[in-house]
N, C-alpha and C positions, 0 to 999 in steps of 0.2 A: 160446329161449336154452338153450345147452348147460349141463348140470349136471356138476360135477366132484366126485367123491367123495374125501374125504381123511379120514385118521384124526386125531383130536384127543384130547389127554389133559387132564384137569382138574387145575388147580394148587391145591394145598391149603396150601402153605407161603408164603402171600402176605405180603410184607414181611420175610421172613427174610433176614438179611444174606448177601449173596453168592449168593442163590438165582438171580437173573436172570442173573448172569455164568456160573453153572454151566450153566444151560439153554442159553445161547448157545454155550458151549464144546462142547456136545454136538450142534451143528449144528441146534438147534431154535430156535423163535422164540416168545417170550411173546406172548400175545394176550388179547383180551377179547371176549366175545360178549354183545351187549345188544339191547334193543328188543322190540317186540311186547308190551309190558306185562309182561314177565317180568324176574326179577332178573338182573343181569349175572353172567356166569360167567367166571372166569379160566381160560384154557386154554393149551396149547402145541401147535404144529404143526411139522412137519419143513420145513426150508428147501427141499428138493426139491419138496414139495407146493405151496409158494408159487410156484415157477417154473412148475409145471404149470398153476396157475390163471392166472398172467399170460400164459402162452402161449395159453390158451383165450380170453383177452380180459379187460380190466380189470373188466368188469361181469358176469362169468360167475357163475351161481348155484353156490354151494359147499354141498355136503351134508357137514356135519361129523358124523362118527361118534363120539359121546360115550358113556360108560358108561351114562348115563341115557336114551340114545336119540338118534337122528339129528335134527339141526336144520338147516334151510336158511337160508343167509345170503349176503350179498354183502360184499366187502371195501370198507369205507368209507374207511379210511386206512391207509397203511403209513409208519412212521417209519424213517428211515435214519440210520446213524452219520455224523457230520459229516466224519470223516477217511477211514474205510474204505469208506463207502457201502454197508455191509452192512445188511440189514433188522434192526431191533432190537425192533419192536413192531407188532402189527396190530390194527386195530379191525374186528370183524365185526358187521354189523347183521342181525338176524333179518328174514326176509321171510315173507309169507304169500301163497299163490298167488292168493287172492281179494281182496287189499288193494293199493291203489295205493301206489307208493313214488316218491320223488324221488331222482335220481342224476344223474351227468354222464357223457357219452359223448364220445369223440374225434370231431373233424371231419376227414375225409379229402378232399383235393382230387382231382378226376378230370377228364380231358379235356386237350386240347392247345390252349392259348390262341393263336388266330390273330393277335391284335393284337401280341403280342411279336415275331413273326417279321418283321413289316413296319415296326413303329414302335419296337421296343426297349422298355426298361423292365424292372422287376423285380416279381415277384409278392410281395406282402406279406401273409402269412397271419397276420392279427391275432388272431383268436379260434380257439383250438385245441380247445376243448371247449364243449359246449352242455348246459345244464341241462334235464332232461326229467322228465316224470311219466308213469308207466304201470304196468301189472301186471308182476310179475317175469318172467313168460314172454314178455313183449313187449319186453324190454330189447334194443336192437340192439347189435351189436358196434361200429358207428360210424355216423355220418351223413355222407353225401357232399355235396360242394359242386362243381358242374360249372362249370369255368372256361373252357369252350370259347368262349363269346361274351363273355367279360370284356373290357372296354375301359377306357381312362383315365377316361371319363365316368361309367361305372356300375360300382360295386362290388357285392359280394354281401353282403346282411345276413341276420340270422337269419330274417326274414320270407320270404326267398327260398329257404330250405332246404325240402326236401321231407320231411315227417315220415312215418315208417312208420306203418302201421295200428296204432291203439291208443296211439300216442305223441303227447304234447303238449309243445311247447316252453314253458319257463318263463323269465320275465325280459323284458328289453327287446328287442322284436322288431326295433328299428332298429339294433341293434349291428352294426358292420361285422365281417364274417367274413374277407373277403379283398378286396383291391383292388390296382390297379397303381400303382406310384410310378415317377417318373423321377428317377434319381440327379442330384445337383446338378451333377456334371461334365458330364453329357449336356445338361442344361437350359441350362448356360452356354455350351456349345459351339455351339448353334444360332444365337443372335444374333451370336456372334463370327464364324461362317462367313458370315453375311449381310453383316456389316460388311466383311469381307475381299473379298467378291465385289463390293461396291459401290465399294470403293477401287480395285480393279483396272480398272474401266471408264474409258476415256479421257474427259477433260473437253472434249467437242466444242464445247460452247457457249462455254466460256471461251477455247479456242484460236481459235475463229472470231472472237470479239470482239476478241481481241488483234491478229489479222491486219488486221481492218477498221480498227482504230485506227492501225496502222502504215501502212496504205495511205492513209488520210486525211491523215496527216502528210506524206507524200512526194508527194501528188498536186499537179498544176498548179492554180494559182488559177483560179477560175471567171471567165467573161467579165464585164468591167465591174468587176472587183475591182481595187483598187489593188495594185500590186506591193509585196511586203514590203520594208521599208527595209533597205539593206545594213548589216551590222554595223560599228560604229565600230572603227577601228584605233587 
């Protein structure tokens, strides 16, 4: 896993009125560093540095350069403003190279689904992230789910994913990651088409029966049969 080095400053005026607004006005982001049995530390980082970390991957190891010394961490959570969508706070969790940690990584679909080409349907990517446990150095950028052989009958679950070396999946292995669904319009169109095809076929048996009935009505009486009485005038 790639390491990203960024500068961080410790915040001392915690709780001071207007302090957080002042930090954000300077294009910096308030944050907290915690974990590993150490006391939490209130810090700030630059917005551009957050973009660099995100570009490297959501689980990139971040080396925070602090006055008391560098510390390694991962981003545990980023809070965003409800209106502007700007980052307003970050939680950093300390990591140790020899201690297992738990985190989530994105699931990326790969391959070209042959079933869709011949049968139609839509790929439904249900689970976008998977919970994993591993050493910091083994954190993958993402986990791949191969949809090449995906069909309507068999979806891909967490148990079907291939875990990289040193990585263990946590949680329900039976959770659906991706499957194929048939839209309601397409499902309704199939029986309607069958019904239309059936209705367009000529009713041979009915037509034949009708002709036989008409022929029987106009046929000459059989030998030995009494002639029909004439109609009364």
